[in-house]
N, CA, C, O and the ligand as a Tripos MOL2 file, in Angstrom:
@<TRIPOS>MOLECULE
protein
  273   271    69     0     0
PROTEIN
NO_CHARGES

@<TRIPOS>ATOM
      1 N         -15.8970    8.4670  -22.8070 N.3       1 MET1
      2 CA        -15.0470    7.4660  -22.1520 C.3       1 MET1
      3 C         -14.2010    8.0920  -21.0350 C.2       1 MET1
      4 O         -13.7820    7.4100  -20.1000 O.2       1 MET1
      5 N         -13.9660    9.3820  -21.1530 N.am      2 VAL2
      6 CA        -13.0990   10.0460  -20.1770 C.3       2 VAL2
      7 C         -13.6570    9.9530  -18.7600 C.2       2 VAL2
      8 O         -12.8970    9.8170  -17.8010 O.2       2 VAL2
      9 N         -14.9850   10.0260  -18.6240 N.am      3 CYS3
     10 CA        -15.5930   10.0600  -17.2980 C.3       3 CYS3
     11 C         -15.3540    8.7790  -16.4990 C.2       3 CYS3
     12 O         -15.4540    8.7940  -15.2720 O.2       3 CYS3
     13 N         -15.0450    7.6830  -17.1700 N.am      4 ILE4
     14 CA        -14.7850    6.4140  -16.4750 C.3       4 ILE4
     15 C         -13.6070    6.5780  -15.5020 C.2       4 ILE4
     16 O         -13.5980    5.9700  -14.4320 O.2       4 ILE4
     17 N         -12.6410    7.3790  -15.8650 N.am      5 CYS5
     18 CA        -11.4770    7.6020  -15.0090 C.3       5 CYS5
     19 C         -11.8780    8.1150  -13.6300 C.2       5 CYS5
     20 O         -11.2380    7.7860  -12.6310 O.2       5 CYS5
     21 N         -12.9200    8.9050  -13.5770 N.am      6 PHE6
     22 CA        -13.3410    9.4770  -12.3050 C.3       6 PHE6
     23 C         -14.1560    8.4930  -11.4580 C.2       6 PHE6
     24 O         -14.3260    8.6850  -10.2540 O.2       6 PHE6
     25 N         -14.6430    7.4620  -12.0940 N.am      7 LEU7
     26 CA        -15.4480    6.4810  -11.3730 C.3       7 LEU7
     27 C         -14.6030    5.3670  -10.7700 C.2       7 LEU7
     28 O         -15.0530    4.6580   -9.8700 O.2       7 LEU7
     29 N         -13.3830    5.2160  -11.2630 N.am      8 VAL8
     30 CA        -12.5090    4.1530  -10.7690 C.3       8 VAL8
     31 C         -11.5210    4.7530   -9.7870 C.2       8 VAL8
     32 O         -10.8390    5.7270  -10.1020 O.2       8 VAL8
     33 N         -11.4450    4.1840   -8.6200 N.am      9 ASP9
     34 CA        -10.4090    4.6170   -7.6900 C.3       9 ASP9
     35 C          -9.8130    3.4060   -6.9840 C.2       9 ASP9
     36 O         -10.3570    2.3030   -7.0180 O.2       9 ASP9
     37 N          -8.7040    3.6480   -6.3620 N.am     10 GLN10
     38 CA         -7.9990    2.5490   -5.7320 C.3      10 GLN10
     39 C          -7.7160    2.9130   -4.2810 C.2      10 GLN10
     40 O          -7.2610    4.0170   -3.9830 O.2      10 GLN10
     41 N          -7.9890    1.9730   -3.3880 N.am     11 ARG11
     42 CA         -7.7230    2.1950   -1.9680 C.3      11 ARG11
     43 C          -6.5900    1.2900   -1.5320 C.2      11 ARG11
     44 O          -6.5070    0.1340   -1.9490 O.2      11 ARG11
     45 N          -5.7250    1.8180   -0.6990 N.am     12 ARG12
     46 CA         -4.6040    1.0370   -0.2030 C.3      12 ARG12
     47 C          -4.6820    1.0350    1.3140 C.2      12 ARG12
     48 O          -4.7110    2.0940    1.9420 O.2      12 ARG12
     49 N          -4.7160   -0.1510    1.9000 N.am     13 MET13
     50 CA         -4.8260   -0.2400    3.3530 C.3      13 MET13
     51 C          -3.6450   -1.0030    3.9180 C.2      13 MET13
     52 O          -3.1590   -1.9690    3.3310 O.2      13 MET13
     53 N          -3.1970   -0.5380    5.0810 N.am     14 LYS14
     54 CA         -2.1010   -1.2200    5.7690 C.3      14 LYS14
     55 C          -2.6820   -1.9440    6.9620 C.2      14 LYS14
     56 O          -3.5150   -1.4000    7.6880 O.2      14 LYS14
     57 N          -2.2400   -3.1790    7.1630 N.am     15 LYS15
     58 CA         -2.7210   -3.9610    8.2980 C.3      15 LYS15
     59 C          -1.5290   -4.6210    8.9760 C.2      15 LYS15
     60 O          -0.4880   -4.8430    8.3580 O.2      15 LYS15
     61 N          -1.6980   -4.9270   10.2410 N.am     16 ASN16
     62 CA         -0.7280   -5.7240   10.9830 C.3      16 ASN16
     63 C           0.7180   -5.2370   10.8050 C.2      16 ASN16
     64 O           1.5910   -5.9880   10.3690 O.2      16 ASN16
     65 N           0.9430   -3.9980   11.1440 N.am     17 MET17
     66 CA          2.2990   -3.4560   11.0410 C.3      17 MET17
     67 C           3.1930   -4.0610   12.1220 C.2      17 MET17
     68 O           2.8300   -4.1040   13.2970 O.2      17 MET17
     69 N           4.3450   -4.5170   11.7070 N.am     18 LYS18
     70 CA          5.2980   -5.0810   12.6640 C.3      18 LYS18
     71 C           6.6740   -4.4650   12.4170 C.2      18 LYS18
     72 O           7.0670   -4.2390   11.2730 O.2      18 LYS18
     73 N           7.3980   -4.1980   13.5010 N.am     19 PRO19
     74 CA          8.7300   -3.6250   13.3110 C.3      19 PRO19
     75 C           9.6460   -4.6230   12.6040 C.2      19 PRO19
     76 O           9.5280   -5.8320   12.8010 O.2      19 PRO19
     77 N          10.5400   -4.1180   11.7980 N.am     20 VAL20
     78 CA         11.4710   -4.9690   11.0780 C.3      20 VAL20
     79 C          12.8310   -4.2650   11.0780 C.2      20 VAL20
     80 O          12.9080   -3.0370   11.1130 O.2      20 VAL20
     81 N          13.8850   -5.0530   11.0400 N.am     21 ALA21
     82 CA         15.2340   -4.4750   11.0800 C.3      21 ALA21
     83 C          15.6120   -3.9190    9.7070 C.2      21 ALA21
     84 O          16.4010   -4.5160    8.9740 O.2      21 ALA21
     85 N          15.0370   -2.7750    9.3790 N.am     22 ALA22
     86 CA         15.3500   -2.1310    8.1000 C.3      22 ALA22
     87 C          15.1870   -0.6330    8.2530 C.2      22 ALA22
     88 O          14.3880   -0.1640    9.0630 O.2      22 ALA22
     89 N          15.9370    0.1030    7.4840 N.am     23 THR23
     90 CA         15.7930    1.5540    7.4960 C.3      23 THR23
     91 C          15.4680    2.0350    6.0880 C.2      23 THR23
     92 O          15.8330    1.4110    5.0920 O.2      23 THR23
     93 N          14.7800    3.1480    6.0400 N.am     24 CYS24
     94 CA         14.3540    3.7150    4.7670 C.3      24 CYS24
     95 C          15.5590    4.2520    4.0040 C.2      24 CYS24
     96 O          16.4280    4.9030    4.5850 O.2      24 CYS24
     97 N          15.6090    3.9800    2.7070 N.am     25 SER25
     98 CA         16.7280    4.4750    1.9040 C.3      25 SER25
     99 C          16.5620    5.9500    1.5570 C.2      25 SER25
    100 O          17.5130    6.6030    1.1290 O.2      25 SER25
    101 N          15.3710    6.4640    1.7400 N.am     26 ARG26
    102 CA         15.1230    7.8680    1.3990 C.3      26 ARG26
    103 C          15.3660    8.8070    2.5700 C.2      26 ARG26
    104 O          16.0240    9.8350    2.4140 O.2      26 ARG26
    105 N          14.8290    8.4570    3.7650 N.am     27 CYS27
    106 CA         14.9370    9.3740    4.8980 C.3      27 CYS27
    107 C          15.6960    8.7850    6.0780 C.2      27 CYS27
    108 O          16.0140    9.5100    7.0200 O.2      27 CYS27
    109 N          15.9970    7.4810    6.0530 N.am     28 GLY28
    110 CA         16.7820    6.8810    7.1230 C.3      28 GLY28
    111 C          15.9810    6.5230    8.3620 C.2      28 GLY28
    112 O          16.5660    6.1060    9.3620 O.2      28 GLY28
    113 N          14.6780    6.6700    8.3310 N.am     29 CYS29
    114 CA         13.8350    6.3120    9.4660 C.3      29 CYS29
    115 C          13.5870    4.8000    9.4840 C.2      29 CYS29
    116 O          13.8730    4.0920    8.5190 O.2      29 CYS29
    117 N          13.0460    4.3310   10.6130 N.am     30 SER30
    118 CA         12.8130    2.9000   10.7280 C.3      30 SER30
    119 C          11.6270    2.4740    9.8630 C.2      30 SER30
    120 O          10.6680    3.2250    9.6830 O.2      30 SER30
    121 N          11.7150    1.2640    9.3380 N.am     31 ALA31
    122 CA         10.6590    0.7510    8.4740 C.3      31 ALA31
    123 C           9.8960   -0.3400    9.1980 C.2      31 ALA31
    124 O          10.3800   -0.9020   10.1800 O.2      31 ALA31
    125 N           8.7160   -0.6340    8.7150 N.am     32 LYS32
    126 CA          7.9000   -1.7060    9.2820 C.3      32 LYS32
    127 C           7.3980   -2.5960    8.1690 C.2      32 LYS32
    128 O           7.2220   -2.1650    7.0300 O.2      32 LYS32
    129 N           7.1700   -3.8600    8.5280 N.am     33 VAL33
    130 CA          6.5780   -4.7610    7.5460 C.3      33 VAL33
    131 C           5.0720   -4.7650    7.7930 C.2      33 VAL33
    132 O           4.6260   -4.8410    8.9370 O.2      33 VAL33
    133 N           4.3020   -4.6850    6.7310 N.am     34 ALA34
    134 CA          2.8530   -4.6000    6.8670 C.3      34 ALA34
    135 C           2.1700   -5.4770    5.8340 C.2      34 ALA34
    136 O           2.6920   -5.7100    4.7430 O.2      34 ALA34
    137 N           0.9940   -5.9570    6.2010 N.am     35 ASP35
    138 CA          0.1440   -6.6420    5.2270 C.3      35 ASP35
    139 C          -0.6280   -5.5550    4.4810 C.2      35 ASP35
    140 O          -1.4290   -4.8310    5.0730 O.2      35 ASP35
    141 N          -0.3840   -5.4540    3.2070 N.am     36 MET36
    142 CA         -1.0370   -4.4290    2.4090 C.3      36 MET36
    143 C          -2.2230   -5.0310    1.6700 C.2      36 MET36
    144 O          -2.2120   -6.1940    1.2680 O.2      36 MET36
    145 N          -3.2150   -4.2230    1.5110 N.am     37 GLU37
    146 CA         -4.3880   -4.6830    0.7770 C.3      37 GLU37
    147 C          -4.8370   -3.5520   -0.1320 C.2      37 GLU37
    148 O          -5.0880   -2.4420    0.3380 O.2      37 GLU37
    149 N          -4.9400   -3.8160   -1.4090 N.am     38 THR38
    150 CA         -5.4460   -2.7890   -2.3070 C.3      38 THR38
    151 C          -6.7690   -3.2560   -2.8870 C.2      38 THR38
    152 O          -6.9440   -4.4300   -3.2120 O.2      38 THR38
    153 N          -7.6720   -2.3380   -3.0090 N.am     39 SER39
    154 CA         -8.9260   -2.6750   -3.6680 C.3      39 SER39
    155 C          -9.2060   -1.6170   -4.7280 C.2      39 SER39
    156 O          -9.1120   -0.4160   -4.4740 O.2      39 SER39
    157 N          -9.5510   -2.0850   -5.9090 N.am     40 THR40
    158 CA         -9.9000   -1.1860   -6.9980 C.3      40 THR40
    159 C         -11.4120   -1.1310   -7.0630 C.2      40 THR40
    160 O         -12.0850   -2.1610   -7.0980 O.2      40 THR40
    161 N         -11.9360    0.0780   -7.0790 N.am     41 ARG41
    162 CA        -13.3890    0.2270   -7.0240 C.3      41 ARG41
    163 C         -13.9040    0.9300   -8.2730 C.2      41 ARG41
    164 O         -13.2600    1.8270   -8.8170 O.2      41 ARG41
    165 N         -15.0480    0.5120   -8.6990 N.am     42 PHE42
    166 CA        -15.7290    1.1520   -9.8110 C.3      42 PHE42
    167 C         -17.0750    1.6230   -9.3120 C.2      42 PHE42
    168 O         -17.8830    0.8080   -8.8660 O.2      42 PHE42
    169 N         -17.3360    2.9080   -9.3730 N.am     43 CYS43
    170 CA        -18.5710    3.4900   -8.8110 C.3      43 CYS43
    171 C         -18.7420    3.0840   -7.3430 C.2      43 CYS43
    172 O         -19.8360    2.7060   -6.9240 O.2      43 CYS43
    173 N         -17.6670    3.1620   -6.5730 N.am     44 LYS44
    174 CA        -17.6450    2.8510   -5.1340 C.3      44 LYS44
    175 C         -17.8580    1.3600   -4.8230 C.2      44 LYS44
    176 O         -17.9810    0.9840   -3.6580 O.2      44 LYS44
    177 N         -17.9010    0.5190   -5.8540 N.am     45 ILE45
    178 CA        -18.0740   -0.9190   -5.6190 C.3      45 ILE45
    179 C         -16.7510   -1.6300   -5.9090 C.2      45 ILE45
    180 O         -16.2670   -1.6070   -7.0410 O.2      45 ILE45
    181 N         -16.1780   -2.2510   -4.9000 N.am     46 PRO46
    182 CA        -14.9110   -2.9420   -5.1330 C.3      46 PRO46
    183 C         -15.0920   -4.1110   -6.0940 C.2      46 PRO46
    184 O         -16.0210   -4.9040   -5.9340 O.2      46 PRO46
    185 N         -14.2280   -4.2270   -7.0800 N.am     47 PHE47
    186 CA        -14.3130   -5.3600   -8.0000 C.3      47 PHE47
    187 C         -13.0010   -6.0980   -8.1410 C.2      47 PHE47
    188 O         -12.9290   -7.1190   -8.8250 O.2      47 PHE47
    189 N         -11.9650   -5.5930   -7.5030 N.am     48 TYR48
    190 CA        -10.6820   -6.2760   -7.5930 C.3      48 TYR48
    191 C          -9.9040   -6.0600   -6.3100 C.2      48 TYR48
    192 O          -9.7450   -4.9250   -5.8620 O.2      48 TYR48
    193 N          -9.4160   -7.1440   -5.7130 N.am     49 TRP49
    194 CA         -8.6160   -7.0400   -4.5000 C.3      49 TRP49
    195 C          -7.2450   -7.6360   -4.7330 C.2      49 TRP49
    196 O          -7.0740   -8.5470   -5.5420 O.2      49 TRP49
    197 N          -6.3000   -7.1220   -4.0300 N.am     50 ASN50
    198 CA         -4.9570   -7.6540   -4.1140 C.3      50 ASN50
    199 C          -4.3200   -7.4620   -2.7480 C.2      50 ASN50
    200 O          -4.3950   -6.3720   -2.1810 O.2      50 ASN50
    201 N          -3.7000   -8.4970   -2.2140 N.am     51 SER51
    202 CA         -3.0240   -8.3380   -0.9330 C.3      51 SER51
    203 C          -1.6050   -8.8640   -1.0340 C.2      51 SER51
    204 O          -1.3240   -9.8280   -1.7470 O.2      51 SER51
    205 N          -0.7350   -8.2170   -0.3140 N.am     52 TYR52
    206 CA          0.6760   -8.5720   -0.3470 C.3      52 TYR52
    207 C           1.3460   -8.0280    0.8960 C.2      52 TYR52
    208 O           0.7800   -7.2000    1.6100 O.2      52 TYR52
    209 N           2.5450   -8.4940    1.1460 N.am     53 LYS53
    210 CA          3.3270   -7.9740    2.2670 C.3      53 LYS53
    211 C           4.3110   -6.9470    1.7220 C.2      53 LYS53
    212 O           4.8480   -7.1110    0.6270 O.2      53 LYS53
    213 N           4.5420   -5.8980    2.4840 N.am     54 ALA54
    214 CA          5.4790   -4.8850    2.0330 C.3      54 ALA54
    215 C           6.2210   -4.2940    3.2140 C.2      54 ALA54
    216 O           5.6820   -4.1830    4.3160 O.2      54 ALA54
    217 N           7.4590   -3.9180    2.9700 N.am     55 ILE55
    218 CA          8.2200   -3.1750    3.9740 C.3      55 ILE55
    219 C           8.0720   -1.7060    3.6170 C.2      55 ILE55
    220 O           8.4820   -1.2650    2.5440 O.2      55 ILE55
    221 N           7.4820   -0.9640    4.5300 N.am     56 ILE56
    222 CA          7.2300    0.4500    4.2510 C.3      56 ILE56
    223 C           7.8400    1.3240    5.3350 C.2      56 ILE56
    224 O           8.0010    0.9050    6.4810 O.2      56 ILE56
    225 N           8.1690    2.5330    4.9500 N.am     57 CYS57
    226 CA          8.7230    3.5050    5.8920 C.3      57 CYS57
    227 C           7.5720    4.1360    6.6690 C.2      57 CYS57
    228 O           6.5690    4.5410    6.0820 O.2      57 CYS57
    229 N           7.7200    4.2170    7.9910 N.am     58 THR58
    230 CA          6.6460    4.7960    8.8030 C.3      58 THR58
    231 C           6.6490    6.3180    8.7250 C.2      58 THR58
    232 O           5.6550    6.9650    9.0550 O.2      58 THR58
    233 N           7.7710    6.8870    8.2890 N.am     59 TYR59
    234 CA          7.8740    8.3450    8.2590 C.3      59 TYR59
    235 C           7.4190    8.9340    6.9240 C.2      59 TYR59
    236 O           6.5350    9.7900    6.8890 O.2      59 TYR59
    237 N           8.0260    8.4740    5.8250 N.am     60 CYS60
    238 CA          7.6730    9.0820    4.5370 C.3      60 CYS60
    239 C           6.7290    8.2110    3.7140 C.2      60 CYS60
    240 O           6.2250    8.6500    2.6800 O.2      60 CYS60
    241 N           6.4850    6.9820    4.1630 N.am     61 GLY61
    242 CA          5.5210    6.1310    3.4700 C.3      61 GLY61
    243 C           6.0650    5.4230    2.2480 C.2      61 GLY61
    244 O           5.3010    4.8100    1.5020 O.2      61 GLY61
    245 N           7.3640    5.4940    2.0270 N.am     62 ALA62
    246 CA          7.9560    4.8420    0.8590 C.3      62 ALA62
    247 C           7.8790    3.3180    0.9880 C.2      62 ALA62
    248 O           8.0660    2.7680    2.0730 O.2      62 ALA62
    249 N           7.6090    2.6570   -0.1110 N.am     63 THR63
    250 CA          7.6240    1.1960   -0.1220 C.3      63 THR63
    251 C           9.0300    0.7490   -0.4690 C.2      63 THR63
    252 O           9.5270    1.0100   -1.5650 O.2      63 THR63
    253 N           9.6710    0.0650    0.4850 N.am     64 LEU64
    254 CA         11.0630   -0.3310    0.2750 C.3      64 LEU64
    255 C          11.1430   -1.6670   -0.4350 C.2      64 LEU64
    256 O          12.0420   -1.9030   -1.2410 O.2      64 LEU64
    257 N          10.1910   -2.5410   -0.1270 N.am     65 LYS65
    258 CA         10.2010   -3.8640   -0.7190 C.3      65 LYS65
    259 C           8.7900   -4.4170   -0.6280 C.2      65 LYS65
    260 O           8.0830   -4.1500    0.3440 O.2      65 LYS65
    261 N           8.3730   -5.1800   -1.6210 N.am     66 SER66
    262 CA          7.0620   -5.8160   -1.5150 C.3      66 SER66
    263 C           7.1540   -7.2730   -1.9340 C.2      66 SER66
    264 O           7.9170   -7.6370   -2.8290 O.2      66 SER66
    265 N           6.3730   -8.0820   -1.2790 N.am     67 TYR67
    266 CA          6.3290   -9.5070   -1.5460 C.3      67 TYR67
    267 C           4.9420   -9.8630   -2.0420 C.2      67 TYR67
    268 O           3.9460   -9.4570   -1.4430 O.2      67 TYR67
    269 N           4.8650  -10.6100   -3.1220 N.am     68 PRO68
    270 CA          3.5290  -10.9940   -3.6170 C.3      68 PRO68
    271 C           2.8050  -11.9610   -2.6850 C.2      68 PRO68
    272 O           1.6790  -12.3670   -2.9710 O.2      68 PRO68
    273 ZN         11.3570    7.1480    4.6660 Zn       69 ZN69
@<TRIPOS>BOND
     1     1     2 1
     2     2     3 1
     3     3     4 2
     4     3     5 am
     5     5     6 1
     6     6     7 1
     7     7     8 2
     8     7     9 am
     9     9    10 1
    10    10    11 1
    11    11    12 2
    12    11    13 am
    13    13    14 1
    14    14    15 1
    15    15    16 2
    16    15    17 am
    17    17    18 1
    18    18    19 1
    19    19    20 2
    20    19    21 am
    21    21    22 1
    22    22    23 1
    23    23    24 2
    24    23    25 am
    25    25    26 1
    26    26    27 1
    27    27    28 2
    28    27    29 am
    29    29    30 1
    30    30    31 1
    31    31    32 2
    32    31    33 am
    33    33    34 1
    34    34    35 1
    35    35    36 2
    36    35    37 am
    37    37    38 1
    38    38    39 1
    39    39    40 2
    40    39    41 am
    41    41    42 1
    42    42    43 1
    43    43    44 2
    44    43    45 am
    45    45    46 1
    46    46    47 1
    47    47    48 2
    48    47    49 am
    49    49    50 1
    50    50    51 1
    51    51    52 2
    52    51    53 am
    53    53    54 1
    54    54    55 1
    55    55    56 2
    56    55    57 am
    57    57    58 1
    58    58    59 1
    59    59    60 2
    60    59    61 am
    61    61    62 1
    62    62    63 1
    63    63    64 2
    64    63    65 am
    65    65    66 1
    66    66    67 1
    67    67    68 2
    68    67    69 am
    69    69    70 1
    70    70    71 1
    71    71    72 2
    72    71    73 am
    73    73    74 1
    74    74    75 1
    75    75    76 2
    76    75    77 am
    77    77    78 1
    78    78    79 1
    79    79    80 2
    80    79    81 am
    81    81    82 1
    82    82    83 1
    83    83    84 2
    84    83    85 am
    85    85    86 1
    86    86    87 1
    87    87    88 2
    88    87    89 am
    89    89    90 1
    90    90    91 1
    91    91    92 2
    92    91    93 am
    93    93    94 1
    94    94    95 1
    95    95    96 2
    96    95    97 am
    97    97    98 1
    98    98    99 1
    99    99   100 2
   100    99   101 am
   101   101   102 1
   102   102   103 1
   103   103   104 2
   104   103   105 am
   105   105   106 1
   106   106   107 1
   107   107   108 2
   108   107   109 am
   109   109   110 1
   110   110   111 1
   111   111   112 2
   112   111   113 am
   113   113   114 1
   114   114   115 1
   115   115   116 2
   116   115   117 am
   117   117   118 1
   118   118   119 1
   119   119   120 2
   120   119   121 am
   121   121   122 1
   122   122   123 1
   123   123   124 2
   124   123   125 am
   125   125   126 1
   126   126   127 1
   127   127   128 2
   128   127   129 am
   129   129   130 1
   130   130   131 1
   131   131   132 2
   132   131   133 am
   133   133   134 1
   134   134   135 1
   135   135   136 2
   136   135   137 am
   137   137   138 1
   138   138   139 1
   139   139   140 2
   140   139   141 am
   141   141   142 1
   142   142   143 1
   143   143   144 2
   144   143   145 am
   145   145   146 1
   146   146   147 1
   147   147   148 2
   148   147   149 am
   149   149   150 1
   150   150   151 1
   151   151   152 2
   152   151   153 am
   153   153   154 1
   154   154   155 1
   155   155   156 2
   156   155   157 am
   157   157   158 1
   158   158   159 1
   159   159   160 2
   160   159   161 am
   161   161   162 1
   162   162   163 1
   163   163   164 2
   164   163   165 am
   165   165   166 1
   166   166   167 1
   167   167   168 2
   168   167   169 am
   169   169   170 1
   170   170   171 1
   171   171   172 2
   172   171   173 am
   173   173   174 1
   174   174   175 1
   175   175   176 2
   176   175   177 am
   177   177   178 1
   178   178   179 1
   179   179   180 2
   180   179   181 am
   181   181   182 1
   182   182   183 1
   183   183   184 2
   184   183   185 am
   185   185   186 1
   186   186   187 1
   187   187   188 2
   188   187   189 am
   189   189   190 1
   190   190   191 1
   191   191   192 2
   192   191   193 am
   193   193   194 1
   194   194   195 1
   195   195   196 2
   196   195   197 am
   197   197   198 1
   198   198   199 1
   199   199   200 2
   200   199   201 am
   201   201   202 1
   202   202   203 1
   203   203   204 2
   204   203   205 am
   205   205   206 1
   206   206   207 1
   207   207   208 2
   208   207   209 am
   209   209   210 1
   210   210   211 1
   211   211   212 2
   212   211   213 am
   213   213   214 1
   214   214   215 1
   215   215   216 2
   216   215   217 am
   217   217   218 1
   218   218   219 1
   219   219   220 2
   220   219   221 am
   221   221   222 1
   222   222   223 1
   223   223   224 2
   224   223   225 am
   225   225   226 1
   226   226   227 1
   227   227   228 2
   228   227   229 am
   229   229   230 1
   230   230   231 1
   231   231   232 2
   232   231   233 am
   233   233   234 1
   234   234   235 1
   235   235   236 2
   236   235   237 am
   237   237   238 1
   238   238   239 1
   239   239   240 2
   240   239   241 am
   241   241   242 1
   242   242   243 1
   243   243   244 2
   244   243   245 am
   245   245   246 1
   246   246   247 1
   247   247   248 2
   248   247   249 am
   249   249   250 1
   250   250   251 1
   251   251   252 2
   252   251   253 am
   253   253   254 1
   254   254   255 1
   255   255   256 2
   256   255   257 am
   257   257   258 1
   258   258   259 1
   259   259   260 2
   260   259   261 am
   261   261   262 1
   262   262   263 1
   263   263   264 2
   264   263   265 am
   265   265   266 1
   266   266   267 1
   267   267   268 2
   268   267   269 am
   269   269   270 1
   270   270   271 1
   271   271   272 2
@<TRIPOS>SUBSTRUCTURE
     1 MET1         2 RESIDUE 1 A MET
     2 VAL2         6 RESIDUE 1 A VAL
     3 CYS3        10 RESIDUE 1 A CYS
     4 ILE4        14 RESIDUE 1 A ILE
     5 CYS5        18 RESIDUE 1 A CYS
     6 PHE6        22 RESIDUE 1 A PHE
     7 LEU7        26 RESIDUE 1 A LEU
     8 VAL8        30 RESIDUE 1 A VAL
     9 ASP9        34 RESIDUE 1 A ASP
    10 GLN10       38 RESIDUE 1 A GLN
    11 ARG11       42 RESIDUE 1 A ARG
    12 ARG12       46 RESIDUE 1 A ARG
    13 MET13       50 RESIDUE 1 A MET
    14 LYS14       54 RESIDUE 1 A LYS
    15 LYS15       58 RESIDUE 1 A LYS
    16 ASN16       62 RESIDUE 1 A ASN
    17 MET17       66 RESIDUE 1 A MET
    18 LYS18       70 RESIDUE 1 A LYS
    19 PRO19       74 RESIDUE 1 A PRO
    20 VAL20       78 RESIDUE 1 A VAL
    21 ALA21       82 RESIDUE 1 A ALA
    22 ALA22       86 RESIDUE 1 A ALA
    23 THR23       90 RESIDUE 1 A THR
    24 CYS24       94 RESIDUE 1 A CYS
    25 SER25       98 RESIDUE 1 A SER
    26 ARG26      102 RESIDUE 1 A ARG
    27 CYS27      106 RESIDUE 1 A CYS
    28 GLY28      110 RESIDUE 1 A GLY
    29 CYS29      114 RESIDUE 1 A CYS
    30 SER30      118 RESIDUE 1 A SER
    31 ALA31      122 RESIDUE 1 A ALA
    32 LYS32      126 RESIDUE 1 A LYS
    33 VAL33      130 RESIDUE 1 A VAL
    34 ALA34      134 RESIDUE 1 A ALA
    35 ASP35      138 RESIDUE 1 A ASP
    36 MET36      142 RESIDUE 1 A MET
    37 GLU37      146 RESIDUE 1 A GLU
    38 THR38      150 RESIDUE 1 A THR
    39 SER39      154 RESIDUE 1 A SER
    40 THR40      158 RESIDUE 1 A THR
    41 ARG41      162 RESIDUE 1 A ARG
    42 PHE42      166 RESIDUE 1 A PHE
    43 CYS43      170 RESIDUE 1 A CYS
    44 LYS44      174 RESIDUE 1 A LYS
    45 ILE45      178 RESIDUE 1 A ILE
    46 PRO46      182 RESIDUE 1 A PRO
    47 PHE47      186 RESIDUE 1 A PHE
    48 TYR48      190 RESIDUE 1 A TYR
    49 TRP49      194 RESIDUE 1 A TRP
    50 ASN50      198 RESIDUE 1 A ASN
    51 SER51      202 RESIDUE 1 A SER
    52 TYR52      206 RESIDUE 1 A TYR
    53 LYS53      210 RESIDUE 1 A LYS
    54 ALA54      214 RESIDUE 1 A ALA
    55 ILE55      218 RESIDUE 1 A ILE
    56 ILE56      222 RESIDUE 1 A ILE
    57 CYS57      226 RESIDUE 1 A CYS
    58 THR58      230 RESIDUE 1 A THR
    59 TYR59      234 RESIDUE 1 A TYR
    60 CYS60      238 RESIDUE 1 A CYS
    61 GLY61      242 RESIDUE 1 A GLY
    62 ALA62      246 RESIDUE 1 A ALA
    63 THR63      250 RESIDUE 1 A THR
    64 LEU64      254 RESIDUE 1 A LEU
    65 LYS65      258 RESIDUE 1 A LYS
    66 SER66      262 RESIDUE 1 A SER
    67 TYR67      266 RESIDUE 1 A TYR
    68 PRO68      270 RESIDUE 1 A PRO
    69 ZN69       273 GROUP 0 **** ****
């Protein structure tokens, strides 16, 4: 059963980044709002997708806020 862990991976993609009036709480850099899309893949075949909006830091990549 252990080998299943190696066959499942998750990809996270950022789309449509737009500037937003927010700063990162970790590094103080400017943040952007982006349409995020995650896909969970099993043996390289995507079987689950999830998309949401999130405010992310462009410098350190921290997710400051996410909207379902
Ligand atoms: Zn940051």
